[in-house]
N, C-alpha and C positions, 0 to 999 in steps of 0.2 A: 938203551936204553932203560935208563934209572930201575922201572918199576920192572923189567925182562930180568936182570942179575935179582929183584927184590921176590919174584913170583914165586921159585921153587924153594926160600924159606917160608914164604906166608901157605902154600900150598900144604905145607908140611904140620901146619899147625890146623885145629879145628876151627870149621870156618865160622865160629861165632869170636874167636879167639884172635884172630886174623881182621875180623871187622871191628873190634876194639881199637886192635893197632893202629888199623888203616883211620880211624875215625882222632888217636890221639895224635899221629902224625902231622894229619891236617890243622889240628888244633896250631896245633907251633910253626905252620908251613906259611914261609911270606906273604902277602896277596901280591901277585902279578896282574896289572892291566890285562885286559882280554883287548887283541885287535879289533878297532874297530869294522865291524862289520853292517853297515846302514843298510845296505842293501836286502838284509836279511832281515829287516825289522817290520815288526804286523802287529796289529790290535786284535784284539780278541777279545769280547765282554767288554770292550771301553779302557782294557787296560794294553795300552806298549811294550811289546814284550822285544828285548833288543834280537834275539833271534829264538826260531821257533824250537828248538830241540832244550829239553828240562832235566832235570834229575825226577825222578819218581817216588811218590812215598815209600820211607820202607830202609833208605838207606840212613837219613838224615831222623832218626825216631822220635828225637826230643829237641829237636832245632840249635843243635849246638854246632852246626859248622854252616850255618845255610850261605854264608858271604863267602867260606870258603869254596863251597859249589860252584856258586857264581863266576869268581875267579879262574875257575878250570876253564872257564868258555860254556857253560850252560846259562842259555837267555835265559830260566828261573829255575829255582829250585825250590819243592813239594817236602817239606818235615810232616814227621807223624809217622803212623797215625797216633794219634795224642787223647787218653782217653780223661773222665773229672779225676777220677781216685789213679794213684797208681797199682800196677800190677805186675805182677811176674812173668805173665806170660804160661807157655804151655812145659810143660819136664824138657828138661834136655835128653839127648843132644834132638834135637827141632831146625837144625836149620844142615843141609847137605849140599856138596856139589855134586853134579853129575858131568865130571871133566872130559868124558868121551862124546858126551853130546851137548856140551858146552850148555850146560842148562844149572839147576836150580831147584833143588823142593825146600819149600820154609813148611813150619807149622809153628810162627813166634807165638803166636795170638795175643798180639799186641800190648808185648811189653813195650812197657815205658814209664816215665816216674810220674806220668801224671798231669793234671791242665795247670795248678798251680805253680810249678818249678817250671814248665815250658815258660808260663805268661812271664816270668819275673826276667827268665834267658831271654827273650822274644824281646820282651818292653825294652830292651837295654842298649837295642840292635834297632828301633823302631823308626832312628830319623834319617839310618842309611837309607841310599839306593838301593835300587833291585828289587824283583818281584819276586814276592814270598807268595808260595801257597802254602796252606795249614789243611795239612788233611787230620778230621776228626771220625772218632771212634767212639763206642759206647763198652762201659765196663763189662766183663764176662758175666760176673755174677748180678747184675743190676735188674731188677723187678722191673723198669721201664725205660725200654733204652730210647724211645723218644724223648724220654724225659732229657735224659743224656745227651744227646746230639742238639738238643735245645741249651742245655746248660755250657754246650761246649760251643754252643754260636756265643752265645752273650760275654763269653770267655775271651776268645777269640779273632770276632771279629775284628777290634780296633785292632790288631795287632797285622792282620791279614791283608794281602794285597785279593789274594780270593780262597775261599772256603772250598774243600773240597769234603765233601759226605762221601765216608766211605762205609757203603752197607755192602760189598760184595768178598771179604775175606773169605775163606773156605775155613779158618781155623778158629771161629768163635763161633759155638754150638746156636747153629739160630741166625744168624746175623742178614743171610742170605734172605730169609723168610719177609724182609722189610723192602726186597723188589717187586713183590705180590704189590699190584694194584691199590688196593686199598689201603695198606698198608705205609705204602710211598708217598701218596697222596696226604695221608695225618702227619707222616714224620716232615716231609714239604715244609706242609701248612706250619707247624712246632718250628720249624727251622727260619723259615721268612720273619713270621712271628719276633722272634728272638732275635735274629739280626737289625730289623727296623727298617725302614725307607730309606735310609742311608748306608747302609752296610756293604761290605765287599759283595763283586757279585758270587754263585753260589754253584761248585762245580760239581757231579754227580759220577761216582765211579761204580760202574757196572760189569759185573762178571761173564768172562768170555762162554758162559756155559750157559747161553741161555735157550730159549724155543722159539719159534717167529713170534707165537701169541706175547710174550713175555717182550721181545723188542718193538713190538706195535702199540704196547700198551705205554713200555717207558718209554719211548717216542713221544709218545700224543701227551703223557705227563708232563715230560721234559721242556714241551715249546707252550703246553697251558702256561704252564708254570714261569716259562720266562727263565729258565737256567741260562748261568752264563754258559756251559760248555755241557757234556758228558764227556767223559774218560773214560774209553772204550781198551783195554780193558784190563781188569785185576788176573791174579794167577787161575790156572786152570783145574781140576781136578780131574780131568780127563787127563790120560798115559796112551799118546802118541808113542809108534816104536822105540824103546828108547835102548840103550846098550850097557847104561852103569849098571853098577850091582845095587847102586841104591834107588834103581828105577820104580820101584813098589812102596816107598819107603810114604808112609801117609804126609799128605799136606800141596796146599799151592804150587805146580809146577810155573817156573817162569823161565825165560831165555830160548833159545835158538828153537827149541820144538813148539814153540807157545804162537810163533811166528804167523804162519798161515792158518789158522787159529783167530787171531788179535787183527789180521786183515780182513778176514773174509766178516765177522763181527762188526768190524768198522766201515765196509760197505753195505754192511743189512744198516744200521743205523741211519749209512748216508740216507737213503732210500727210504726208509723208515719217516725220516726225518724230513724229505725232500729238501736237504739243505737249507733246512730253516734255522737248524741247531748247529753252533759250533764244536767239533769234534776232537779231541786232544787224543791222538795214535801212540800205543803203548802194547807192549808186550813181542818180544825175538827181535827188536833190534840192534840191533850191531853194526851198519855201516852207513856211508851217507846214502847209498844206491836204496837202502830200504828205509831210510825215512823221507828219500825223496819219492818211494812208489808208494806210502801212506799219504804224502803228501796230497800226490795227486789222485789218491782212493776216497779224498777226504777230509783229511785231518789239518787243522790249522794249526796246530801248534802237536810235539811229538815228545814223548820221553823213552827214559831207559833207564836202567839200573843194572839188571844182572851181568849185562854184557860190560859194565868197569870190571868184573871181577878175574875176567879173560882178558880185556885189554887192557885197565889200567887207564892211568887218571889224562894221559894224553888224549882217551877218545872225543871229547867232545869240540875238541879247537880241532883235530882230524875233520870230522863230520863235519863243522860247519865251513869249514875251507872248503871241503869238497861238496856241501850242499849250494854255494854261491856260484859254483862252476853249471854245477847241473842246472840251475835256474837257467841259466845265460845258454845253456846247449842247447836247452830245451827253446830257447824261444818267450822268457814270463821275464817281465822287468819286477818282479814282488812273488813274495812265496802267497801274498791274498788269491793274488791272479792266476796261480798254479792248482790252488785247492780244488780238487773236485772234479780235475780236468782231463781224469782218464775214459 
């Protein structure tokens, strides 16, 4: 496989340079139609997803290649996080491969070109098919972060199939405080007011590092506010047993070591919401079997990103082809039928 040949050269580069080269290659790659897998179609928040596997936010921060990601076999692509104003993010180095652990630590800090540039870019593909999630954030130096999310909602709602409100990144100081009950209510009220009655569904992305009381409060608010879905979860600030020399770098940990924690949090939110809220399972998924476990545990959709670093661009098709087999093996006729069936 081409990726297997290119991987040593990519891994010889620092991770950010390798990432920029990957984006550049995708920009010029031909669009190849994905094989029809109607058996994997599913509906969440009124949106028809061709299959339940999505690219998580963080890969395509500025919305440069969403259609190329869909062409790789993803059922949906989530771009961002995008902030109102451009920002450089945290000082470099800020992205680390933990090869021995098949993991990544990042402390990027919402580096992106800002909403104006992203909106112009995404407006040019607005008539194209495909499910596009836009992940919105707040500027690091903002004096009113709720106002930032409201502004981002007004700008991006007309361009998005769904909006993902990201308040769970560990790399913007104080951002996770918006997960607190009163702050979250104020934030979502502002987002819904800015979106208007006819805007796209709103998803909320939460951290895995939550206490039981936080989970219960977020679940209650999510159901009460009729969110489209909860995305469970972002990267973790915890450090399970790791082998890499980069294990103690500050930032959010993703990849294989996040799997068990993210799966447990999904189960926690499934229980806390009583199954009333669609969940998007993300964190440590690298195979169809792991995606299937996440679906059986309560995820209507699943996402990945870090696994692509180690497995390459063939991974989405590999997972979706095997998901269909697993679904048939266990006697289900649809993804929706399998959700929460463990």
